[in-house]
C-alpha positions in Angstrom: 0.0 0.0 0.0 2.9 2.4 0.7 4.0 2.1 -3.0 0.7 3.3 -4.4 0.6 6.3 -2.0 4.0 7.5 -3.1 3.9 6.5 -6.8 3.6 9.7 -8.9 2.3 7.9 -12.0 -0.6 6.3 -10.1 -1.4 9.5 -8.3 -1.5 11.4 -11.7 -3.7 8.8 -13.2 -6.2 9.1 -10.3 -6.2 12.9 -10.6 -6.7 12.7 -14.3 -9.6 10.2 -13.8 -11.2 12.6 -11.3 -10.9 15.5 -13.6 -12.5 13.5 -16.4 -15.4 12.5 -14.2 -16.0 16.0 -13.0 -15.9 17.3 -16.6 -18.3 14.6 -17.8 -20.7 15.4 -15.0 -20.5 19.1 -15.8 -21.2 18.5 -19.5 -24.1 16.2 -18.6 -25.6 18.8 -16.3 -25.1 21.6 -18.8 -27.0 19.5 -21.4 -29.9 18.9 -19.0 -30.2 22.6 -18.1 -30.0 23.7 -21.7 -32.7 21.2 -22.6 -34.9 22.5 -19.7 -34.6 26.1 -20.9 -35.3 25.1 -24.5 -38.6 23.5 -23.4 -39.4 26.3 -21.1 -39.2 28.9 -23.9 -41.6 26.8 -26.1 -44.1 25.9 -23.4 -47.5 27.7 -23.7 -49.2 28.5 -20.4 -53.0 28.5 -20.8 -55.5 29.9 -18.4 -56.1 28.6 -14.9 -57.2 24.9 -14.7 -59.4 25.3 -11.6 -60.3 27.7 -8.9 -58.0 26.3 -6.2 -56.5 29.6 -5.2 -59.5 31.8 -4.4 
């Protein structure tokens, strides 16, 4: 276990993997937010459906 903690190559691979995972998550969330805003602009809001808030 001591070798993996001090091995620079292993540590750099792990840091690279973490950066890739964070970047992939960021891209995924950006796509979801962009899709939500796209649908939000198109959606038509009609009149009230009921009289719940008198």
